[in-house]
C-alpha positions as CSV (number, residue, x, y, z in Angstrom):
1,X,114.5,124.7,137.2
2,X,113.9,121.1,136.7
3,X,112.6,119.6,133.5
4,X,109.1,118.2,134.1
5,X,109.2,114.3,134.4
6,X,106.9,113.7,131.4
7,X,109.3,115.8,129.3
8,X,112.4,114.3,130.8
9,X,111.3,110.7,130.2
10,X,110.0,111.4,126.6
11,X,112.2,114.1,125.1
12,X,115.4,114.3,127.0
13,X,116.9,111.0,127.7
14,X,120.3,112.2,126.9
15,X,122.1,114.0,129.9
16,X,123.7,116.6,127.9
17,X,120.4,117.7,126.4
18,X,118.6,117.8,129.8
19,X,121.6,120.1,131.0
20,X,121.3,122.4,128.0
21,X,117.5,122.7,128.4
22,X,117.7,123.3,132.1
23,X,120.3,126.1,131.5
24,X,118.1,127.6,128.8
25,X,115.0,127.7,131.0
26,X,116.9,128.9,134.1
27,X,117.7,132.1,132.1
28,X,114.2,132.6,130.8
29,X,113.5,135.2,133.4
30,X,110.6,136.7,131.4
31,X,108.7,133.5,131.6
32,X,107.2,132.1,134.7
33,X,107.9,128.5,135.7
34,X,104.3,127.6,134.9
35,X,104.4,129.2,131.4
36,X,107.5,127.2,130.6
37,X,106.0,124.0,132.0
38,X,102.8,124.6,130.0
39,X,104.7,125.2,126.8
40,X,106.7,121.9,127.4
41,X,103.6,120.1,128.1
42,X,101.9,121.3,124.8
43,X,105.1,120.4,122.8
44,X,105.3,117.0,124.4
45,X,101.6,116.2,123.8
46,X,101.7,117.7,120.2
47,X,104.9,115.6,119.2
48,X,103.9,112.3,121.0
49,X,100.2,112.4,119.7
50,X,101.1,113.3,116.2
51,X,99.8,110.8,113.6
52,X,103.2,110.7,111.9
53,X,106.3,109.3,113.2
54,X,108.9,111.7,114.6
55,X,112.6,110.6,115.4
56,X,115.4,113.0,116.3
57,X,118.9,111.5,116.1
58,X,121.9,113.2,117.5
59,X,125.3,113.3,115.5
60,X,126.4,110.4,117.6
61,X,123.7,108.3,116.0
62,X,121.8,108.1,119.4
63,X,118.0,108.3,119.1
64,X,117.1,111.2,121.5
65,X,113.4,111.4,120.6
66,X,110.9,109.1,119.3
67,X,107.2,109.6,119.5
68,X,104.4,107.0,119.8
69,X,103.7,106.8,116.0
70,X,107.3,106.2,115.2
71,X,107.6,103.3,117.8
72,X,104.6,101.6,116.2
73,X,105.9,102.1,112.7
74,X,109.5,101.0,113.6
75,X,108.5,98.2,116.1
76,X,110.8,100.0,118.6
77,X,110.1,100.3,122.4
78,X,112.0,103.4,123.8
79,X,111.5,102.3,127.4
80,X,113.1,98.9,126.7
81,X,115.9,100.4,124.7
82,X,116.8,103.8,126.0
83,X,120.2,103.8,124.4
84,X,119.2,102.7,120.9
85,X,120.9,104.2,117.8
86,X,119.4,104.9,114.5
87,X,121.7,102.5,112.8
88,X,120.8,99.6,115.3
89,X,117.1,100.0,114.6
90,X,117.7,100.3,110.8
91,X,119.9,97.2,110.6
92,X,117.6,95.2,112.8
93,X,114.9,95.6,110.2
94,X,115.3,94.9,106.6
95,X,115.2,98.5,105.1
96,X,114.9,98.8,101.3
97,X,114.9,101.8,99.2
98,X,112.2,102.6,96.6
99,X,114.3,100.6,94.2
100,X,114.0,97.7,96.6
101,X,117.8,97.8,97.2
102,X,119.3,98.0,100.8
103,X,119.1,101.3,102.4
104,X,122.8,102.0,103.0
105,X,124.1,104.9,104.8
106,X,124.9,106.8,101.6
107,X,121.1,106.9,100.7
108,X,119.7,107.0,104.1
109,X,117.8,110.4,104.4
110,X,118.6,110.8,108.1
111,X,122.3,110.3,107.5
112,X,122.2,112.6,104.5
113,X,120.6,115.3,106.7
114,X,123.4,114.9,109.3
115,X,126.3,114.6,106.8
116,X,125.2,117.1,104.1
117,X,123.1,119.5,106.1
118,X,120.1,119.3,103.8
119,X,116.7,118.1,103.6
120,X,116.2,114.6,102.0
121,X,113.4,112.2,101.5
122,X,113.0,108.5,100.5
123,X,110.2,105.9,100.4
124,X,111.5,102.9,102.2
125,X,110.2,99.4,102.3
126,X,110.5,98.0,106.0
127,X,110.4,94.3,106.5
128,X,110.5,92.4,109.7
129,X,113.5,89.9,109.8
130,X,111.1,87.0,110.1
131,X,109.0,88.4,107.1
132,X,105.8,88.6,109.2
133,X,105.0,92.0,107.9
134,X,106.2,94.6,105.5
135,X,105.1,98.2,105.0
136,X,106.2,101.2,102.9
137,X,107.0,104.4,104.9
138,X,108.2,107.8,103.7
139,X,111.1,109.3,105.6
140,X,111.6,113.0,105.4
141,X,114.7,114.2,107.3
142,X,116.2,117.7,107.9
143,X,119.0,119.0,110.0
144,X,118.7,121.1,113.0
145,X,121.5,123.7,113.2
146,X,122.9,125.1,116.6
147,X,124.0,128.7,117.3
148,X,127.4,128.0,115.9
149,X,125.9,126.7,112.6
150,X,126.9,123.1,113.4
151,X,124.4,120.3,113.0
152,X,123.2,119.3,116.5
153,X,120.6,116.7,115.3
154,X,118.5,115.5,112.5
155,X,114.8,115.1,112.6
156,X,112.9,112.5,110.5
157,X,109.2,112.4,109.9
158,X,108.0,108.9,109.2
159,X,104.7,108.1,107.6
160,X,103.2,104.9,106.6
161,X,102.5,105.0,102.9
162,X,101.6,101.4,102.1
163,X,98.0,102.2,100.8
164,X,99.5,104.9,98.5
165,X,102.2,102.5,97.1
166,X,99.5,99.7,96.6
167,X,97.3,102.2,94.8
168,X,100.2,103.3,92.7
169,X,100.9,99.7,91.7
170,X,97.4,99.0,90.9
171,X,97.3,102.2,88.8
172,X,100.5,101.4,87.0
173,X,99.3,97.8,86.3
174,X,96.0,99.2,84.8
175,X,98.0,101.5,82.6
176,X,99.9,98.7,80.9
177,X,97.4,95.8,81.0
178,X,94.0,95.2,79.4
179,X,91.5,95.1,82.3
180,X,89.2,92.5,80.5
181,X,91.9,89.8,79.7
182,X,94.8,90.8,82.0
183,X,97.1,90.7,78.9
184,X,99.5,93.5,78.0
185,X,97.9,96.5,76.3
186,X,99.1,98.3,73.2
187,X,101.6,100.5,75.2
188,X,103.3,97.5,76.8
189,X,103.2,95.6,73.4
190,X,105.4,98.4,72.1
191,X,107.7,98.2,75.1
192,X,107.9,94.4,74.8
193,X,108.8,94.6,71.0
194,X,111.3,97.3,71.5
195,X,113.2,95.2,74.2
196,X,112.9,91.9,72.1
197,X,114.4,93.8,69.1
198,X,117.2,95.2,71.3
199,X,118.1,91.8,72.5
200,X,118.0,90.4,69.0
201,X,120.6,93.1,67.9
202,X,123.0,92.2,70.6
203,X,122.6,88.4,70.3
204,X,122.2,88.1,66.7
205,X,118.9,86.3,67.1
206,X,115.5,86.8,65.5
207,X,111.8,86.9,66.2
208,X,108.4,87.6,64.8
209,X,105.3,89.9,65.2
210,X,102.0,88.2,64.8
211,X,98.9,90.3,64.4
212,X,95.8,88.3,65.1
213,X,92.2,89.3,64.3
214,X,89.2,87.2,65.3
215,X,86.9,86.3,62.4
216,X,83.1,87.0,62.8
217,X,83.6,88.3,66.3
218,X,81.2,91.2,65.6
219,X,78.4,88.6,65.1
220,X,78.8,87.2,68.6
221,X,78.3,90.8,69.9
222,X,75.4,91.5,67.8
223,X,73.6,88.2,68.4
224,X,74.5,87.4,72.0
225,X,75.4,90.7,73.4
226,X,78.5,92.4,74.9
227,X,78.6,90.2,78.0
228,X,79.0,87.1,75.8
229,X,81.6,89.0,73.7
230,X,83.6,89.8,76.7
231,X,83.5,86.3,78.0
232,X,84.7,85.0,74.6
233,X,87.6,87.5,74.5
234,X,88.8,86.4,78.0
235,X,88.6,82.7,76.9
236,X,90.6,83.5,73.6
237,X,93.2,85.3,75.5
238,X,93.8,82.3,77.7
239,X,94.2,80.0,74.7
240,X,96.5,82.4,73.0
241,X,98.8,82.6,76.0
242,X,98.8,78.8,76.4
243,X,100.1,78.5,72.8
244,X,103.2,80.6,73.1
245,X,106.6,80.1,74.7
246,X,107.6,81.5,78.0
247,X,109.8,84.1,76.4
248,X,106.9,85.4,74.2
249,X,104.4,88.0,75.1
250,X,100.6,88.3,74.2
251,X,98.9,91.7,74.0
252,X,95.4,92.8,73.3
253,X,95.7,95.8,71.0
254,X,92.1,96.4,70.0
255,X,88.4,95.1,70.5
256,X,89.1,91.7,68.9
257,X,92.7,92.2,67.9
258,X,95.7,90.7,69.6
259,X,99.5,90.9,68.9
260,X,102.1,88.3,69.9
261,X,105.9,89.1,70.0
262,X,107.8,85.9,69.4
263,X,111.3,86.7,70.8
264,X,114.8,85.3,71.4
265,X,114.8,82.7,68.4
266,X,118.6,82.2,68.6
267,X,119.0,80.2,65.4
268,X,117.7,82.3,62.5
269,X,117.8,79.1,60.3
270,X,114.8,77.7,62.2
271,X,112.8,80.9,62.7
272,X,110.4,79.9,60.0
273,X,109.7,76.7,61.4
274,X,109.1,78.0,64.9
275,X,106.8,80.7,63.8
276,X,104.9,78.4,61.5
277,X,104.3,75.9,64.4
278,X,103.2,78.6,66.9
279,X,100.9,80.3,64.2
280,X,99.3,77.1,63.2
281,X,98.8,76.2,66.9
282,X,97.0,79.4,67.5
283,X,94.7,78.9,64.5
284,X,93.9,75.4,65.7
285,X,93.3,76.5,69.3
286,X,91.2,79.6,68.8
287,X,89.0,78.0,66.0
288,X,86.9,75.7,68.1
289,X,83.6,75.9,69.8
290,X,83.3,78.1,72.9
291,X,80.5,78.1,75.5
292,X,79.8,81.6,76.7
293,X,76.8,82.5,79.0
294,X,75.2,79.2,78.3
295,X,75.6,79.4,74.5
296,X,77.8,77.9,71.9
297,X,79.7,80.1,69.6
298,X,82.6,79.8,67.1
299,X,85.3,82.2,66.0
300,X,88.5,81.7,64.1
301,X,91.7,83.5,63.8
302,X,93.5,85.3,61.0
303,X,97.1,86.0,61.5
304,X,99.6,88.2,59.7
305,X,103.3,87.7,60.4
306,X,106.3,89.9,60.0
307,X,109.8,88.8,60.9
308,X,112.7,90.6,62.3
309,X,115.3,91.5,61.3
310,X,114.3,90.2,57.9
311,X,111.1,92.5,57.4
312,X,112.4,95.4,59.5
313,X,114.0,96.7,62.6
314,X,111.6,99.1,64.1
315,X,108.0,98.8,65.4
316,X,106.2,100.8,62.8
317,X,107.7,98.8,59.9
318,X,107.1,95.4,61.4
319,X,103.6,96.1,62.5
320,X,102.6,97.6,59.2
321,X,104.0,94.7,57.2
322,X,102.3,92.2,59.7
323,X,99.0,94.1,59.1
324,X,99.4,93.7,55.4
325,X,99.8,90.0,55.7
326,X,96.8,89.9,58.0
327,X,94.8,91.8,55.4
328,X,95.7,89.2,52.8
329,X,94.5,86.4,55.1
330,X,91.3,88.2,55.7
331,X,90.5,88.7,52.0
332,X,91.6,85.2,51.0
333,X,89.4,83.1,53.3
334,X,90.3,83.8,56.9
335,X,91.2,81.2,59.5
336,X,94.7,80.9,58.3
337,X,98.0,82.8,58.7
338,X,100.6,84.3,56.2
339,X,104.2,85.6,56.2
340,X,104.6,89.1,54.9
341,X,107.4,88.1,52.6
342,X,105.1,85.5,50.9
343,X,102.7,88.2,49.6
344,X,102.6,88.4,45.9
345,X,103.1,92.3,45.8
346,X,104.5,93.1,49.3
347,X,104.7,96.8,50.4
348,X,108.3,98.0,50.2
């Protein structure tokens, strides 16, 4: 029997496959010609109308099946390029793995399915060469084995996951950043400090931890309300960020508490002067009149400073010593900064 035209044109562009199917169906004596035709029609419509992309690739790398969704995702026209291969489609686009490195043959799930006879999945960033568009797709590939146990094809299911990846990025960003100020949160502060200390150990450099508390902030909330307080915190955050260097990081670690990691001070002979300059700039910048929701308010900053490696080489020690210095400033007049090692009775 002959393969119907809508199957031949869609599924069986390869002559060897057409011959194989014709032989299969010619021996199907228990099925009527109409029954086989109906089954093929159902299969054809089911695959071609599927909301996810379906691509079948032969061991020779030739694309022998591609449905409508896959054509849209891959920007590929099967009628215009009936002899296209998977490698030609993949190389024509800028395929990137989940780590945003080129999708080479050794990590391409479709080639893994053909080569290693196993299911494989990867998230892939697909960019057009002219950078007009980019989208994330999930490719799940699995081998198809023939009667002799040889791989006769690999099937790839391709799905657009751009919305999922965007949401994942948003959720990750929210997990490490303060939603009000956009600064790093406590978790990212810990990571930034750990990386700064690791670099300091390798390079023999130094740095500092600054814990900053806003003086009389509670009064702003009590008198003017939380909307005014939030507006004030956002303005303070911008001023803090403006007073540090590009290598430093500012974090919000409490309601009105901030932390700064001063990193990569190469010459430890000048570390005190660098920290002193930045700490004083912060005090001067924060302690000015703010206008929030039509009202003028004033807060100041108290700062406690610990140095690494001088005061410690782990987060807990550095933060506790900076907190002790901060407490000293709060008790002795506020609106100032203090090194931990300058305390009269520093905690050992």
